[in-house]
RODO-2510 file (C-alpha; in nm, 4 decimals, decimal comma):
residues 136
     n   res          X          Y          Z
     1     m    13,6857    -6,8293   -16,4828
     2     s    14,0240    -6,8954   -16,5091
     3     v    14,3570    -6,7321   -16,5294
     4     e    14,6220    -6,8614   -16,8176
     5     s    15,0046    -6,9706   -16,7131
     6     g    15,1615    -6,6180   -16,8588
     7     s    14,8700    -6,3767   -16,9130
     8     d    14,9242    -5,9981   -16,7821
     9     s    14,6475    -5,9810   -16,4888
    10     e    14,8842    -6,3190   -16,3301
    11     m    15,0681    -6,2408   -16,0070
    12     s    15,3264    -6,3694   -15,8614
    13     c    15,2787    -6,3769   -15,4457
    14     d    15,5876    -6,1878   -15,4178
    15     e    15,5102    -5,9188   -15,7096
    16     a    15,1375    -5,9015   -15,4743
    17     i    15,3393    -5,8519   -15,1599
    18     n    15,6394    -5,5886   -15,3038
    19     n    15,3031    -5,4054   -15,4011
    20     i    15,0923    -5,4089   -15,0940
    21     e    15,4543    -5,3007   -14,8973
    22     e    15,4451    -4,9741   -15,1335
    23     v    15,1193    -4,9081   -15,0689
    24     i    15,1745    -4,9209   -14,6763
    25     s    15,5191    -4,6937   -14,7831
    26     q    15,2943    -4,4193   -14,9215
    27     a    15,0487    -4,3975   -14,7167
    28     v    15,2919    -4,4013   -14,4186
    29     r    15,4945    -4,1121   -14,6168
    30     e    15,1815    -3,9119   -14,6620
    31     a    15,0748    -3,9489   -14,3258
    32     k    14,7684    -4,1521   -14,4520
    33     c    14,8797    -4,4340   -14,2185
    34     m    14,6894    -4,4529   -13,8474
    35     q    14,8500    -4,7532   -13,6392
    36     g    14,7767    -4,8943   -13,2922
    37     v    14,3786    -5,0766   -13,1941
    38     f    14,3055    -4,7488   -13,0162
    39     k    14,4105    -4,4839   -13,2662
    40     c    14,2433    -4,6624   -13,5404
    41     a    13,9377    -4,7576   -13,3659
    42     s    13,8789    -4,3608   -13,2731
    43     v    13,9379    -4,2817   -13,6548
    44     l    13,6884    -4,5719   -13,7027
    45     e    13,4636    -4,3919   -13,4786
    46     h    13,4532    -4,0592   -13,5528
    47     s    13,6002    -4,0998   -13,9503
    48     p    13,4603    -4,4378   -14,0739
    49     e    13,4169    -4,3261   -14,4517
    50     l    13,7506    -4,2096   -14,4509
    51     v    13,8959    -4,5198   -14,4263
    52     a    14,0270    -4,7521   -14,7676
    53     l    14,1476    -5,0601   -14,5760
    54     c    14,2326    -5,2050   -14,2856
    55     i    14,5296    -5,4023   -14,2388
    56     l    14,5283    -5,6345   -13,9278
    57     p    14,7863    -5,9065   -13,8927
    58     e    14,7105    -6,3078   -13,9664
    59     e    14,8758    -6,4236   -13,6479
    60     k    14,6663    -6,3882   -13,3422
    61     s    14,7561    -6,1643   -13,0569
    62     q    14,9508    -6,3317   -12,7842
    63     d    14,7800    -6,0327   -12,5440
    64     i    14,3853    -6,1379   -12,5421
    65     s    14,2711    -5,8164   -12,4812
    66     a    14,4783    -5,6890   -12,8097
    67     h    14,3017    -6,0211   -12,9612
    68     i    13,9206    -5,9104   -12,8663
    69     q    13,9860    -5,5186   -13,0241
    70     q    14,1364    -5,6973   -13,3556
    71     t    13,8284    -5,9033   -13,3710
    72     l    13,5974    -5,5925   -13,3316
    73     i    13,7634    -5,3696   -13,4968
    74     e    13,7409    -5,6255   -13,7997
    75     a    13,3725    -5,6825   -13,7255
    76     y    13,2912    -5,3354   -13,7168
    77     c    13,5234    -5,3048   -14,0922
    78     w    13,2757    -5,5880   -14,2314
    79     e    12,9851    -5,4128   -14,1378
    80     n    13,0611    -5,0414   -14,2581
    81     d    13,1768    -5,1909   -14,6150
    82     i    13,5733    -5,1533   -14,5014
    83     r    13,7870    -5,3807   -14,6828
    84     v    14,0151    -5,6000   -14,4945
    85     a    14,3106    -5,7465   -14,4868
    86     n    14,5223    -5,9895   -14,3192
    87     i    14,8456    -5,9952   -14,3827
    88     q    15,2265    -6,1775   -14,2760
    89     e    15,3692    -6,0203   -13,9959
    90     k    15,7110    -5,9435   -14,1860
    91     v    15,4804    -5,7894   -14,4623
    92     l    15,4006    -5,4897   -14,1845
    93     q    15,7124    -5,4501   -14,0343
    94     s    15,7403    -5,2562   -14,3505
    95     i    15,5663    -5,0388   -14,2044
    96     a    15,7853    -4,9796   -13,8989
    97     k    16,1274    -4,9638   -14,1439
    98     v    15,9773    -4,6300   -14,3276
    99     n    15,8128    -4,5054   -13,9744
   100     r    16,1538    -4,5219   -13,8008
   101     k    16,2940    -4,3245   -14,0596
   102     k    15,9657    -4,0379   -14,0492
   103     a    15,9560    -4,0370   -13,6846
   104     h    16,1766    -4,2050   -13,4173
   105     s    15,8602    -4,3658   -13,2617
   106     v    15,7027    -4,6915   -13,1716
   107     t    15,5106    -4,8634   -13,4016
   108     d    15,1691    -5,0898   -13,2962
   109     l    15,1026    -5,3173   -13,5529
   110     t    14,8000    -5,4298   -13,3724
   111     c    14,5762    -5,2953   -13,6536
   112     v    14,6721    -5,0235   -13,9363
   113     l    14,4323    -4,8262   -14,1237
   114     l    14,4925    -4,6473   -14,4264
   115     t    14,3412    -4,3430   -14,5183
   116     t    14,1659    -4,1594   -14,8529
   117     v    14,3293    -3,8273   -14,6667
   118     p    14,6120    -3,7613   -14,4614
   119     c    14,4577    -3,7878   -14,1012
   120     d    14,3849    -3,5623   -13,9221
   121     a    14,4987    -3,4356   -13,5094
   122     s    14,1852    -3,3944   -13,3609
   123     i    14,0807    -3,7510   -13,4725
   124     t    14,4163    -3,9217   -13,3825
   125     d    14,5057    -3,6954   -13,0504
   126     i    14,4449    -4,0258   -12,8302
   127     d    14,7192    -4,1379   -12,6103
   128     d    14,6974    -4,5386   -12,5753
   129     s    14,8514    -4,4376   -12,1939
   130     d    14,4948    -4,2661   -12,1241
   131     i    14,2953    -4,4892   -12,2004
   132     n    14,4740    -4,7778   -12,0344
   133     n    14,4534    -4,5224   -11,7394
   134     s    14,1057    -4,4792   -11,7751
   135     i    14,0317    -4,8560   -11,7782
   136     g    14,2139    -4,9929   -11,4808
***
């Protein structure tokens, strides 16, 4: 099956990127976006049925620990039929822009989950520094 040039079902790469950026921005505004490998892992552990999409950076992390965590999250998502998208860093920056306007906090783009409902604080009350301190 092929898509003919000029048909309604054909979408340019720029249009697709704009659509993805809009979906991510809307998810951030509606509190349906989790960021960071530890918070995402917590949501996946407690409520994987609420996850609509897992977004990972296309470029592999230079930090070996983050790379391993991303790989494990990706495998977990595949096993649980959660869609995974590997997206360029520049597209992921749209999350950072929207998030900076909403809350003045650092944006961790090592892993991003888009959920079907606003994220419950009890699931996401995990502090990355607490986890890092308990590991070391």
